[in-house]
N, CA, C and O atoms as a GROMACS GRO file, in nm:
protein
  412
    1MET      N    1   0.020   0.666  -0.015
    1MET     CA    2   0.102   0.538   0.045
    1MET      C    3   0.015   0.425  -0.012
    1MET      O    4  -0.104   0.443  -0.037
    2ASP      N    5   0.081   0.302  -0.034
    2ASP     CA    6   0.045   0.192  -0.072
    2ASP      C    7  -0.015   0.106   0.027
    2ASP      O    8   0.066   0.042   0.094
    3GLN      N    9  -0.153   0.088   0.054
    3GLN     CA   10  -0.174  -0.035   0.172
    3GLN      C   11  -0.201  -0.187   0.093
    3GLN      O   12  -0.278  -0.267   0.146
    4ALA      N   13  -0.142  -0.216  -0.022
    4ALA     CA   14  -0.149  -0.342  -0.060
    4ALA      C   15  -0.064  -0.426   0.003
    4ALA      O   16   0.043  -0.377   0.037
    5VAL      N   17  -0.092  -0.601   0.040
    5VAL     CA   18  -0.005  -0.671   0.106
    5VAL      C   19   0.060  -0.697  -0.041
    5VAL      O   20   0.022  -0.704  -0.158
    6ARG      N   21   0.183  -0.706   0.037
    6ARG     CA   22   0.286  -0.766  -0.112
    6ARG      C   23   0.353  -0.909  -0.037
    6ARG      O   24   0.386  -0.943   0.077
    7GLU      N   25   0.350  -0.967  -0.169
    7GLU     CA   26   0.386  -1.142  -0.106
    7GLU      C   27   0.491  -1.130  -0.214
    7GLU      O   28   0.495  -1.075  -0.324
    8ARG      N   29   0.597  -1.221  -0.123
    8ARG     CA   30   0.707  -1.260  -0.201
    8ARG      C   31   0.773  -1.392  -0.173
    8ARG      O   32   0.819  -1.411  -0.061
    9LEU      N   33   0.784  -1.496  -0.272
    9LEU     CA   34   0.842  -1.642  -0.224
    9LEU      C   35   0.963  -1.646  -0.213
    9LEU      O   36   1.029  -1.628  -0.315
   10VAL      N   37   1.024  -1.667  -0.101
   10VAL     CA   38   1.142  -1.683  -0.063
   10VAL      C   39   1.218  -1.827  -0.070
   10VAL      O   40   1.149  -1.916  -0.019
   11LYS      N   41   1.304  -1.858  -0.104
   11LYS     CA   42   1.355  -1.982  -0.109
   11LYS      C   43   1.517  -1.940  -0.049
   11LYS      O   44   1.580  -1.835  -0.058
   12GLY      N   45   1.552  -2.083   0.020
   12GLY     CA   46   1.694  -2.117   0.065
   12GLY      C   47   1.693  -2.250   0.110
   12GLY      O   48   1.604  -2.334   0.093
   13THR      N   49   1.811  -2.264   0.175
   13THR     CA   50   1.846  -2.344   0.284
   13THR      C   51   1.892  -2.293   0.429
   13THR      O   52   1.949  -2.186   0.452
   14VAL      N   53   1.854  -2.391   0.523
   14VAL     CA   54   1.852  -2.363   0.633
   14VAL      C   55   1.929  -2.524   0.700
   14VAL      O   56   1.912  -2.631   0.641
   15ALA      N   57   2.000  -2.513   0.812
   15ALA     CA   58   2.047  -2.656   0.869
   15ALA      C   59   1.976  -2.710   0.903
   15ALA      O   60   1.989  -2.832   0.889
   16SER      N   61   1.853  -2.657   0.972
   16SER     CA   62   1.768  -2.748   1.055
   16SER      C   63   1.614  -2.668   1.014
   16SER      O   64   1.618  -2.564   0.949
   17PRO      N   65   1.497  -2.720   1.055
   17PRO     CA   66   1.394  -2.687   1.058
   17PRO      C   67   1.325  -2.618   1.157
   17PRO      O   68   1.205  -2.632   1.181
   18ARG      N   69   1.409  -2.536   1.220
   18ARG     CA   70   1.412  -2.480   1.351
   18ARG      C   71   1.303  -2.345   1.313
   18ARG      O   72   1.280  -2.321   1.195
   19LEU      N   73   1.243  -2.264   1.421
   19LEU     CA   74   1.169  -2.166   1.393
   19LEU      C   75   1.266  -2.036   1.408
   19LEU      O   76   1.229  -1.931   1.356
   20ASP      N   77   1.364  -2.040   1.464
   20ASP     CA   78   1.443  -1.916   1.430
   20ASP      C   79   1.531  -1.931   1.304
   20ASP      O   80   1.576  -1.833   1.246
   21ALA      N   81   1.555  -2.070   1.261
   21ALA     CA   82   1.623  -2.060   1.113
   21ALA      C   83   1.541  -2.052   1.020
   21ALA      O   84   1.599  -1.989   0.931
   22VAL      N   85   1.424  -2.081   0.981
   22VAL     CA   86   1.329  -2.052   0.865
   22VAL      C   87   1.286  -1.922   0.913
   22VAL      O   88   1.294  -1.833   0.828
   23GLY      N   89   1.248  -1.892   1.012
   23GLY     CA   90   1.219  -1.714   1.034
   23GLY      C   91   1.327  -1.625   1.003
   23GLY      O   92   1.299  -1.509   0.972
   24SER      N   93   1.448  -1.661   1.008
   24SER     CA   94   1.583  -1.582   0.964
   24SER      C   95   1.562  -1.568   0.803
   24SER      O   96   1.566  -1.455   0.755
   25LEU      N   97   1.541  -1.677   0.723
   25LEU     CA   98   1.544  -1.667   0.634
   25LEU      C   99   1.429  -1.628   0.556
   25LEU      O  100   1.446  -1.592   0.440
   26ALA      N  101   1.322  -1.631   0.604
   26ALA     CA  102   1.190  -1.581   0.588
   26ALA      C  103   1.192  -1.409   0.581
   26ALA      O  104   1.172  -1.340   0.481
   27PHE      N  105   1.226  -1.356   0.739
   27PHE     CA  106   1.235  -1.162   0.703
   27PHE      C  107   1.385  -1.131   0.707
   27PHE      O  108   1.418  -1.028   0.765
   28GLY      N  109   1.491  -1.215   0.646
   28GLY     CA  110   1.635  -1.141   0.632
   28GLY      C  111   1.648  -1.119   0.762
   28GLY      O  112   1.618  -1.002   0.787
   29LEU      N  113   1.687  -1.196   0.882
   29LEU     CA  114   1.735  -1.147   0.988
   29LEU      C  115   1.849  -1.261   1.002
   29LEU      O  116   1.858  -1.357   0.926
   30SER      N  117   1.935  -1.237   1.111
   30SER     CA  118   2.068  -1.345   1.179
   30SER      C  119   1.943  -1.425   1.239
   30SER      O  120   1.835  -1.389   1.286
   31ARG      N  121   2.011  -1.565   1.213
   31ARG     CA  122   1.930  -1.645   1.303
   31ARG      C  123   1.957  -1.595   1.467
   31ARG      O  124   1.878  -1.632   1.554
   32THR      N  125   2.065  -1.515   1.499
   32THR     CA  126   2.070  -1.499   1.634
   32THR      C  127   1.968  -1.388   1.654
   32THR      O  128   1.902  -1.394   1.758
   33ARG      N  129   1.948  -1.298   1.578
   33ARG     CA  130   1.839  -1.196   1.642
   33ARG      C  131   1.709  -1.245   1.602
   33ARG      O  132   1.612  -1.190   1.654
   34MET      N  133   1.689  -1.342   1.515
   34MET     CA  134   1.529  -1.413   1.502
   34MET      C  135   1.499  -1.463   1.639
   34MET      O  136   1.396  -1.447   1.704
   35ALA      N  137   1.632  -1.542   1.678
   35ALA     CA  138   1.633  -1.641   1.824
   35ALA      C  139   1.588  -1.514   1.947
   35ALA      O  140   1.499  -1.527   2.030
   36ARG      N  141   1.666  -1.410   1.931
   36ARG     CA  142   1.618  -1.298   2.020
   36ARG      C  143   1.467  -1.239   2.014
   36ARG      O  144   1.412  -1.200   2.117
   37GLU      N  145   1.401  -1.235   1.884
   37GLU     CA  146   1.272  -1.196   1.851
   37GLU      C  147   1.178  -1.346   1.929
   37GLU      O  148   1.079  -1.318   1.998
   38VAL      N  149   1.197  -1.414   1.921
   38VAL     CA  150   1.121  -1.514   1.983
   38VAL      C  151   1.153  -1.518   2.119
   38VAL      O  152   1.050  -1.544   2.181
   39LYS      N  153   1.221  -1.507   2.173
   39LYS     CA  154   1.235  -1.501   2.323
   39LYS      C  155   1.172  -1.389   2.358
   39LYS      O  156   1.125  -1.399   2.472
   40ALA      N  157   1.155  -1.294   2.310
   40ALA     CA  158   1.113  -1.148   2.334
   40ALA      C  159   0.945  -1.151   2.322
   40ALA      O  160   0.873  -1.054   2.346
   41GLU      N  161   0.903  -1.274   2.281
   41GLU     CA  162   0.759  -1.323   2.250
   41GLU      C  163   0.730  -1.204   2.155
   41GLU      O  164   0.630  -1.136   2.177
   42ARG      N  165   0.807  -1.175   2.058
   42ARG     CA  166   0.739  -1.099   1.916
   42ARG      C  167   0.705  -1.157   1.776
   42ARG      O  168   0.685  -1.109   1.665
   43VAL      N  169   0.708  -1.319   1.846
   43VAL     CA  170   0.685  -1.430   1.704
   43VAL      C  171   0.580  -1.500   1.744
   43VAL      O  172   0.557  -1.539   1.859
   44THR      N  173   0.492  -1.523   1.615
   44THR     CA  174   0.396  -1.612   1.634
   44THR      C  175   0.404  -1.738   1.579
   44THR      O  176   0.458  -1.732   1.468
   45LEU      N  177   0.366  -1.867   1.617
   45LEU     CA  178   0.364  -1.987   1.504
   45LEU      C  179   0.210  -2.019   1.491
   45LEU      O  180   0.140  -2.051   1.588
   46ASN      N  181   0.174  -2.010   1.391
   46ASN     CA  182   0.022  -2.036   1.355
   46ASN      C  183  -0.081  -1.969   1.477
   46ASN      O  184  -0.167  -2.029   1.542
   47GLY      N  185  -0.051  -1.856   1.484
   47GLY     CA  186  -0.123  -1.742   1.565
   47GLY      C  187  -0.129  -1.746   1.729
   47GLY      O  188  -0.207  -1.693   1.809
   48ARG      N  189  -0.005  -1.840   1.748
   48ARG     CA  190   0.007  -1.852   1.926
   48ARG      C  191   0.148  -1.775   1.937
   48ARG      O  192   0.214  -1.743   1.838
   49VAL      N  193   0.180  -1.752   2.050
   49VAL     CA  194   0.305  -1.687   2.076
   49VAL      C  195   0.376  -1.784   2.114
   49VAL      O  196   0.327  -1.872   2.184
   50ASN      N  197   0.517  -1.786   2.073
   50ASN     CA  198   0.602  -1.915   2.060
   50ASN      C  199   0.718  -1.855   2.166
   50ASN      O  200   0.754  -1.737   2.157
   51THR      N  201   0.763  -1.928   2.246
   51THR     CA  202   0.921  -1.862   2.305
   51THR      C  203   1.026  -1.944   2.307
   51THR      O  204   1.126  -1.922   2.376
   52ASP      N  205   1.006  -2.070   2.212
   52ASP     CA  206   1.090  -2.153   2.177
   52ASP      C  207   1.154  -2.144   2.054
   52ASP      O  208   1.102  -2.183   1.949
   53PRO      N  209   1.301  -2.079   2.064
   53PRO     CA  210   1.348  -2.062   1.894
   53PRO      C  211   1.389  -2.212   1.846
   53PRO      O  212   1.415  -2.231   1.727
   54ALA      N  213   1.396  -2.325   1.950
   54ALA     CA  214   1.394  -2.459   1.864
   54ALA      C  215   1.271  -2.558   1.812
   54ALA      O  216   1.270  -2.668   1.756
   55GLN      N  217   1.165  -2.465   1.859
   55GLN     CA  218   1.054  -2.510   1.776
   55GLN      C  219   1.049  -2.565   1.647
   55GLN      O  220   1.091  -2.480   1.568
   56THR      N  221   1.016  -2.670   1.588
   56THR     CA  222   0.992  -2.730   1.469
   56THR      C  223   0.900  -2.665   1.368
   56THR      O  224   0.794  -2.620   1.412
   57VAL      N  225   0.922  -2.655   1.249
   57VAL     CA  226   0.826  -2.622   1.154
   57VAL      C  227   0.783  -2.683   1.063
   57VAL      O  228   0.864  -2.767   1.025
   58LYS      N  229   0.681  -2.681   1.002
   58LYS     CA  230   0.685  -2.751   0.865
   58LYS      C  231   0.595  -2.689   0.772
   58LYS      O  232   0.554  -2.577   0.802
   59ALA      N  233   0.554  -2.747   0.654
   59ALA     CA  234   0.488  -2.670   0.573
   59ALA      C  235   0.363  -2.660   0.606
   59ALA      O  236   0.301  -2.756   0.653
   60GLY      N  237   0.310  -2.540   0.585
   60GLY     CA  238   0.147  -2.484   0.620
   60GLY      C  239   0.186  -2.392   0.752
   60GLY      O  240   0.108  -2.305   0.788
   61ASP      N  241   0.296  -2.414   0.813
   61ASP     CA  242   0.317  -2.335   0.946
   61ASP      C  243   0.292  -2.179   0.899
   61ASP      O  244   0.323  -2.145   0.785
   62VAL      N  245   0.247  -2.107   0.971
   62VAL     CA  246   0.271  -1.911   0.989
   62VAL      C  247   0.331  -1.869   1.064
   62VAL      O  248   0.292  -1.861   1.181
   63ILE      N  249   0.447  -1.826   1.024
   63ILE     CA  250   0.513  -1.752   1.122
   63ILE      C  251   0.504  -1.616   1.118
   63ILE      O  252   0.534  -1.562   1.012
   64GLY      N  253   0.462  -1.533   1.232
   64GLY     CA  254   0.430  -1.379   1.245
   64GLY      C  255   0.543  -1.316   1.306
   64GLY      O  256   0.606  -1.390   1.383
   65LEU      N  257   0.584  -1.206   1.294
   65LEU     CA  258   0.691  -1.106   1.342
   65LEU      C  259   0.621  -0.995   1.361
   65LEU      O  260   0.548  -0.940   1.278
   66ALA      N  261   0.642  -0.964   1.465
   66ALA     CA  262   0.561  -0.814   1.514
   66ALA      C  263   0.623  -0.692   1.407
   66ALA      O  264   0.742  -0.668   1.387
   67GLY      N  265   0.525  -0.637   1.358
   67GLY     CA  266   0.616  -0.524   1.259
   67GLY      C  267   0.659  -0.560   1.127
   67GLY      O  268   0.676  -0.475   1.039
   68ARG      N  269   0.679  -0.686   1.110
   68ARG     CA  270   0.734  -0.718   0.995
   68ARG      C  271   0.615  -0.782   0.897
   68ARG      O  272   0.603  -0.746   0.780
   69GLY      N  273   0.538  -0.871   0.953
   69GLY     CA  274   0.437  -0.910   0.854
   69GLY      C  275   0.441  -1.071   0.906
   69GLY      O  276   0.498  -1.110   1.008
   70GLU      N  277   0.366  -1.155   0.810
   70GLU     CA  278   0.377  -1.298   0.833
   70GLU      C  279   0.442  -1.379   0.735
   70GLU      O  280   0.456  -1.323   0.626
   71ALA      N  281   0.491  -1.508   0.747
   71ALA     CA  282   0.513  -1.609   0.635
   71ALA      C  283   0.456  -1.708   0.654
   71ALA      O  284   0.412  -1.741   0.764
   72VAL      N  285   0.444  -1.802   0.501
   72VAL     CA  286   0.386  -1.931   0.519
   72VAL      C  287   0.491  -2.029   0.451
   72VAL      O  288   0.532  -2.047   0.337
   73VAL      N  289   0.514  -2.084   0.579
   73VAL     CA  290   0.638  -2.233   0.505
   73VAL      C  291   0.550  -2.304   0.378
   73VAL      O  292   0.447  -2.368   0.402
   74GLN      N  293   0.592  -2.287   0.264
   74GLN     CA  294   0.520  -2.354   0.189
   74GLN      C  295   0.584  -2.495   0.141
   74GLN      O  296   0.517  -2.567   0.067
   75GLU      N  297   0.723  -2.537   0.185
   75GLU     CA  298   0.734  -2.662   0.154
   75GLU      C  299   0.905  -2.638   0.253
   75GLU      O  300   0.967  -2.532   0.267
   76VAL      N  301   0.936  -2.755   0.298
   76VAL     CA  302   1.054  -2.795   0.362
   76VAL      C  303   1.104  -2.911   0.283
   76VAL      O  304   1.055  -3.022   0.305
   77GLY      N  305   1.194  -2.897   0.195
   77GLY     CA  306   1.260  -3.029   0.140
   77GLY      C  307   1.326  -3.098   0.176
   77GLY      O  308   1.344  -3.086   0.297
   78GLY      N  309   1.393  -3.194   0.120
   78GLY     CA  310   1.489  -3.293   0.136
   78GLY      C  311   1.619  -3.234   0.167
   78GLY      O  312   1.635  -3.113   0.157
   79PRO      N  313   1.698  -3.300   0.198
   79PRO     CA  314   1.862  -3.246   0.239
   79PRO      C  315   1.920  -3.228   0.099
   79PRO      O  316   1.900  -3.309   0.009
   80THR      N  317   1.997  -3.110   0.084
   80THR     CA  318   2.088  -3.065  -0.053
   80THR      C  319   2.189  -3.167  -0.048
   80THR      O  320   2.187  -3.269   0.020
   81ARG      N  321   2.279  -3.126  -0.130
   81ARG     CA  322   2.438  -3.230  -0.122
   81ARG      C  323   2.505  -3.200  -0.009
   81ARG      O  324   2.589  -3.276   0.039
   82LYS      N  325   2.477  -3.094   0.040
   82LYS     CA  326   2.599  -3.040   0.155
   82LYS      C  327   2.490  -3.059   0.293
   82LYS      O  328   2.506  -2.993   0.396
   83GLY      N  329   2.408  -3.132   0.280
   83GLY     CA  330   2.308  -3.172   0.419
   83GLY      C  331   2.205  -3.080   0.479
   83GLY      O  332   2.146  -3.095   0.586
   84ARG      N  333   2.193  -2.978   0.386
   84ARG     CA  334   2.122  -2.874   0.422
   84ARG      C  335   1.946  -2.884   0.410
   84ARG      O  336   1.930  -2.989   0.349
   85LEU      N  337   1.842  -2.840   0.432
   85LEU     CA  338   1.739  -2.872   0.429
   85LEU      C  339   1.679  -2.732   0.330
   85LEU      O  340   1.683  -2.619   0.379
   86ALA      N  341   1.622  -2.757   0.181
   86ALA     CA  342   1.568  -2.640   0.072
   86ALA      C  343   1.439  -2.619   0.162
   86ALA      O  344   1.385  -2.711   0.223
   87VAL      N  345   1.394  -2.481   0.164
   87VAL     CA  346   1.283  -2.436   0.206
   87VAL      C  347   1.232  -2.348   0.133
   87VAL      O  348   1.321  -2.288   0.072
   88ALA      N  349   1.112  -2.303   0.106
   88ALA     CA  350   1.029  -2.197   0.046
   88ALA      C  351   0.922  -2.184   0.117
   88ALA      O  352   0.840  -2.268   0.155
   89VAL      N  353   0.931  -2.022   0.139
   89VAL     CA  354   0.812  -1.974   0.232
   89VAL      C  355   0.752  -1.821   0.158
   89VAL      O  356   0.822  -1.752   0.084
   90LEU      N  357   0.629  -1.794   0.191
   90LEU     CA  358   0.568  -1.687   0.110
   90LEU      C  359   0.560  -1.605   0.193
   90LEU      O  360   0.492  -1.631   0.292
   91ARG      N  361   0.623  -1.486   0.184
   91ARG     CA  362   0.657  -1.371   0.287
   91ARG      C  363   0.513  -1.277   0.234
   91ARG      O  364   0.494  -1.238   0.119
   92LYS      N  365   0.418  -1.254   0.361
   92LYS     CA  366   0.371  -1.126   0.328
   92LYS      C  367   0.380  -1.030   0.433
   92LYS      O  368   0.374  -1.061   0.552
   93ALA      N  369   0.395  -0.899   0.386
   93ALA     CA  370   0.423  -0.771   0.451
   93ALA      C  371   0.325  -0.668   0.365
   93ALA      O  372   0.292  -0.668   0.247
   94GLY      N  373   0.289  -0.572   0.483
   94GLY     CA  374   0.224  -0.437   0.454
   94GLY      C  375   0.073  -0.483   0.434
   94GLY      O  376   0.029  -0.597   0.422
   95GLY      N  377  -0.001  -0.346   0.433
   95GLY     CA  378  -0.149  -0.351   0.407
   95GLY      C  379  -0.185  -0.399   0.531
   95GLY      O  380  -0.112  -0.450   0.615
   96LYS      N  381  -0.343  -0.374   0.537
   96LYS     CA  382  -0.419  -0.383   0.628
   96LYS      C  383  -0.520  -0.517   0.589
   96LYS      O  384  -0.525  -0.545   0.469
   97PRO      N  385  -0.585  -0.584   0.664
   97PRO     CA  386  -0.663  -0.717   0.685
   97PRO      C  387  -0.734  -0.644   0.570
   97PRO      O  388  -0.758  -0.526   0.596
   98GLY      N  389  -0.788  -0.699   0.408
   98GLY     CA  390  -0.919  -0.663   0.350
   98GLY      C  391  -0.871  -0.563   0.257
   98GLY      O  392  -0.952  -0.531   0.169
   99ALA      N  393  -0.722  -0.489   0.257
   99ALA     CA  394  -0.682  -0.378   0.171
   99ALA      C  395  -0.658  -0.386   0.047
   99ALA      O  396  -0.542  -0.420   0.029
  100GLU      N  397  -0.725  -0.368  -0.066
  100GLU     CA  398  -0.711  -0.378  -0.189
  100GLU      C  399  -0.621  -0.278  -0.281
  100GLU      O  400  -0.622  -0.159  -0.249
  101GLY      N  401  -0.559  -0.310  -0.370
  101GLY     CA  402  -0.468  -0.241  -0.450
  101GLY      C  403  -0.373  -0.281  -0.515
  101GLY      O  404  -0.357  -0.402  -0.503
  102ASP      N  405  -0.287  -0.220  -0.593
  102ASP     CA  406  -0.174  -0.284  -0.688
  102ASP      C  407  -0.056  -0.286  -0.607
  102ASP      O  408  -0.036  -0.189  -0.534
  103ALA      N  409   0.046  -0.404  -0.609
  103ALA     CA  410   0.141  -0.369  -0.560
  103ALA      C  411   0.245  -0.316  -0.612
  103ALA      O  412   0.340  -0.283  -0.542
   0.00000   0.00000   0.00000
């Protein structure tokens, strides 16, 4: 079993820079499911448990989801032609702290 940390850059658009919206993009969940996870205290924002799905996130913030890993918000861009925000998130999943190996 490979214990290497896998990183993947996820790009997409969100309606607003809310924790549930950006987290759902990063972890591939629906916004409703992500909001449920936030309220169940399974989500951390910058190392602290957060229970507010409407919390605003910005570039550099780290979103953690229990059992799924963490995601670092790389960029929250300006609005697209349809009025949505372009977001880039670096998702880190798997492995143990300090583990090395091929991904």
